[in-house]
C-alpha positions, 0 to 999 in steps of 0.5 A: 692057312698059316698066313689067314691065322696071322691076318686074323691075329693082326686084326684082332690086335688092331681091334684090341688097340682101338678099344684100349685107345677108346677107353683111355679117351673115355676115362680122360673125359671127366678131367678134361670136361671142367676145362671144356665147360670153362672154354665154352662158356668164356670163349666159344660162346662169346665168339658165337654171340658176337657173330650173332649180335654183328647180324642185328641193330641194337642199342644195348639197352632196348630189349628189341633187336632189329635184324639187318643182315650183313648191313653192319659188314657193309656200313663197316666197309663204307665208314672211313673211320674203320679204315683209319683205325685199321691203319693205325692198328697195323702201324701199331702192330708193325712197331710193337710186334718188333721193337719191344722184342728187339730191345728185350733180346739185346738187353737179356744178352748184355745182362747174361754177362757178368757184369756189376749190378746185374740183379738190380738192372734185371729187377728195375727193367722188369718193374714195369711189367708188374704195374697195372696198365692204369698206373702205367697211363698215369705215370706217362700222362704225368711225364707227357703233361705240356706244362710240368711233365718231366719231358717238357721240363727237359725240353725247357732246360735246353731252350726248346719249345714245350711240346704237347706230346698227347695233344698234337697228332704228330706226336701222339702215336710215337709217345704212346709206342714209347710208353708201351714199349717201356710197359712190355719189353721186360717181360720178353727180356725175361724170357730171353734170359731163360733161353740163353742160359740154355745155350751151350757154353761150348758155342761161345767157347768155339766162337771166342777161339775163332776170334769172335768179339762180343758183338759177333758172339751175339749175331752168329751164336745167340741170335740164331740159337734164340730163333724159336724163342724169338718167333714165339715172342713176336707172335705173342707181341704181334697179337698183343699189339693188335689187341692194344686197348687200355693204355690207349683208352686211358691216356688219349681215348684214341685222340687227338682227332683219332690219331690214336685210335686203334680198331680195339678202341673203335670197337668199344667206343662204337659199341658202348658210347655210340650204342651201336652194339651190332656195328661194334660186334661186326668190326670186332668179328672182321678184326679177330679174322684179321688177327688170326690171318696175320698170325698165320701169315707170320708163322708161315713166312718165318717157317719158310725162312727157317728152312 
């Protein structure tokens, strides 16, 4: 009899707890509703509409859309330009997913030291982050100008032949990567600087007692302590690199001879310049799934090595 009463009391408490949790959720709905509406209108609806559009042939102007099923996806697989753009996107991601983060981590560790003019260096390195991408593109196009650009003037002083950095396929991609690295690394540097301040000084004291120099302190104390922040930074940098569009569009428009055309640039060109909205939407759908898969894959691999 006593056992049954205890069981009944436990069941009643569970029911009361569930009712309380339900009331909490219901009370949270009015606060969550604005964010849900904004997310639905500006994120979820465009995703669904892009997939729907990928099943049609449409020029973006004619009100009539012709249903073609999966034909746009089949054409995408057969189009060699899509494969080249995918390779360029992966090349861009391989460099921009790592290089600015690595430079930022090194610079943050150096500026964390008590050096003269530290504040000025921090400000100087962060300035590119504050510039609009259009301004960055104009600055670097001027520096790469084959006739009066900064780099070619330097080559002229050294007696080296001028180079059309943005006009030659062999130079265009490295030139663009340098410009984008200059733009991005300051952002990650600030993140690492904040994280370094959270590292316990006792770790550096212990390393110093053991006879470690500054380079060894960086390798065995700073880098391991920043592991989680590094994972976050590389993930963000990787996603941004795969989505790169503006700086390429403004500086080379994917040229010369499609040498810098990434998937994002191709999606725009196919959809709006070639008036193939359905084809562009199909590329966008596959590309988005690819970005998601690569991001998940990277995080799983990193988690495996962390363990």
